[in-house]
C-alpha positions in Angstrom: -109.1 -188.6 231.2 -112.9 -188.2 231.3 -113.0 -187.4 235.0 -110.3 -184.8 234.5 -112.3 -183.1 231.7 -115.4 -183.0 233.9 -113.3 -181.7 236.8 -111.8 -179.0 234.6 -115.3 -178.0 233.3 -116.7 -177.8 236.9 -113.6 -175.9 238.1 -113.9 -173.5 235.1 -117.7 -172.9 235.7 -117.2 -172.6 239.5 -114.4 -170.0 239.0 -116.5 -168.1 236.5 -119.5 -168.0 238.9 -117.2 -167.0 241.8 -115.6 -164.2 239.6 -119.1 -163.0 238.5 -120.3 -162.9 242.1 -117.1 -161.0 243.1 -117.5 -158.5 240.3 -121.2 -158.0 241.2 -120.3 -157.5 244.9 -117.7 -154.9 244.0 -120.1 -153.1 241.7 -122.9 -153.1 244.4 -120.4 -151.9 247.0 -119.3 -149.0 244.7 -122.9 -148.1 244.1 -123.6 -148.2 247.8 -120.6 -146.0 248.5 -121.7 -143.5 245.8 -125.3 -143.4 247.2 -124.0 -143.0 250.8 -121.7 -140.2 249.5 -124.6 -138.4 247.9 -126.8 -138.7 251.0 -123.9 -137.4 253.1 -123.4 -134.4 250.8 -127.1 -133.5 250.8 -127.3 -133.9 254.6 -124.1 -131.8 254.9 -125.6 -129.1 252.7 -128.8 -129.1 254.7 -126.8 -128.8 258.0 -124.8 -125.9 256.5 -128.0 -124.2 255.5 -129.4 -124.6 259.0 -126.2 -123.3 260.6 -125.9 -120.3 258.3 -129.6 -119.6 258.9 -129.1 -119.6 262.7 -126.0 -117.4 262.4 -127.6 -114.9 260.0 -131.0 -115.0 261.9 -129.4 -112.6 264.4 -129.4 -110.1 261.5 -133.1 -110.4 260.9 -135.5 -108.3 263.0 -139.3 -109.0 263.2 -141.5 -106.2 264.3 -145.2 -105.3 264.3 -145.8 -109.1 264.5 -149.4 -109.9 265.3 -152.2 -112.2 264.6 -155.4 -110.6 263.2 -158.6 -111.5 261.4 -158.4 -110.3 257.8 -160.8 -107.5 256.7 -160.2 -107.2 253.0 -160.8 -109.4 249.9 -159.6 -113.0 250.2 -158.4 -112.3 253.8 -161.9 -111.3 255.0 -162.8 -113.2 258.2 -159.7 -115.5 258.1 -157.1 -115.7 260.8 -153.7 -114.6 259.7 -150.3 -113.5 261.0 -148.7 -110.4 259.7 -145.6 -108.4 260.4 -142.5 -106.8 259.0 -139.0 -108.2 258.8 -135.9 -106.2 258.3 -132.6 -107.5 256.9 -130.0 -105.8 259.1 -127.2 -108.0 257.6 -125.0 -107.5 254.6 -126.4 -110.2 252.3 -129.5 -110.2 250.1 -131.9 -113.0 251.1 -133.5 -114.8 248.2 -135.6 -117.3 250.2 -136.4 -117.7 253.9 -138.4 -120.4 255.8 -140.0 -119.2 259.1 -141.8 -121.2 261.8 -144.2 -119.0 263.7 -145.0 -120.4 267.2 -148.1 -119.5 269.2 -147.3 -119.9 272.9 -149.7 -120.2 275.8 -149.3 -118.5 279.2 -146.9 -121.2 280.4 -144.8 -120.8 277.3 -145.8 -124.1 275.7 -146.4 -124.1 271.9 -150.1 -124.6 271.1 -149.9 -124.0 267.4 -147.3 -123.3 264.8 -147.2 -122.5 261.1 -144.3 -122.8 258.7 -144.2 -120.5 255.7 -142.0 -118.4 253.3 -142.6 -114.7 254.1 -141.5 -113.9 250.5 -144.4 -115.9 248.9 -147.8 -114.4 248.3 -150.0 -114.3 251.4 -152.4 -116.9 250.1 -149.6 -119.4 249.4 -147.9 -120.4 246.1 -149.3 -118.9 242.9 -151.2 -121.4 240.7 -149.1 -120.1 237.8 -146.1 -121.7 239.4 -147.7 -125.1 239.1 -148.7 -124.8 235.5 -146.2 -126.1 233.0 -145.5 -122.9 231.1 -141.8 -122.5 230.2 -141.4 -118.9 231.1 -143.7 -119.0 234.2 -142.4 -122.2 235.9 -141.1 -120.6 239.1 -142.9 -117.9 241.0 -140.9 -114.8 241.6 -139.9 -114.3 245.2 -138.9 -110.9 246.5 -135.3 -110.6 247.4 -134.7 -108.8 250.7 -131.6 -106.7 250.2 -129.5 -105.5 253.1 -131.2 -102.8 255.1 -134.6 -103.4 253.4 -137.9 -104.3 254.9 -140.5 -106.8 253.8 -144.1 -106.7 255.1 -145.7 -110.1 255.0 -149.1 -111.8 255.7 -149.9 -115.4 256.0 -153.3 -117.0 256.3 -153.4 -119.5 259.2 -154.9 -122.7 257.9 -156.0 -125.2 260.6 -155.8 -122.6 263.3 -157.3 -123.8 266.6 -160.5 -122.2 267.7 -159.1 -120.9 271.0 -156.5 -118.8 269.0 -159.2 -117.5 266.6 -161.4 -116.5 269.6 -158.4 -114.8 271.3 -157.7 -112.9 268.1 -161.3 -111.8 267.8 -161.4 -110.6 271.4 -158.4 -108.4 270.7 -155.7 -107.0 272.9 -158.2 -105.7 275.5 -159.0 -109.3 276.6 -158.1 -110.3 280.1 -155.3 -112.9 280.4 -156.8 -116.2 281.4 -155.3 -118.4 284.0 -156.5 -121.5 282.1 -154.6 -122.8 279.2 -155.1 -120.8 276.0 -153.2 -118.5 273.7 -151.5 -115.8 275.6 -151.0 -113.6 272.6 -147.3 -114.5 272.3 -145.9 -115.1 268.8 -142.3 -116.3 268.4 -140.7 -116.5 265.0 -137.9 -119.0 264.3 -135.9 -118.9 261.0 -135.5 -122.5 259.8 -133.5 -121.9 256.6 -132.3 -119.1 254.3 -130.9 -118.9 250.9 -128.7 -116.0 249.7 
């Protein structure tokens, strides 16, 4: 009888451990499925944002796009890109992310900057980073259908060859060597409505 009681205890403990491992495996699997589902939803939402940005980007027009050296205030002596964008579509844009590419004579990208045209030209306001309840998010300008937005953005980390080309101005001769050809190409990365 003693052997049977030990066998019963061992069988009971073994089945309890196996059941516990099975339950933990099922819980871990369900957590993994939930995490994978969240990742899928976020990547799906990002893909939808990119696709809608590409589709709606045809409604956005950039003009008077140029790189200049600032002359006033905080912009004085600093390279910057400026221009105007027009929302020719039928939706108000609350946020936009743009990549500005600087291309050389051969069409290769030699410098690029990513920015939000609706933010202040110097970047995000310091007030947006301070923990004050009613000033937590900086106000971005919404671009309504048919409206224009003039923007400026300081170019931080801009290569010296681009700065010298900006200083030389439009009268400069096109060089056959590699260097900035004066070509700016905007690309809309994302948009929120």
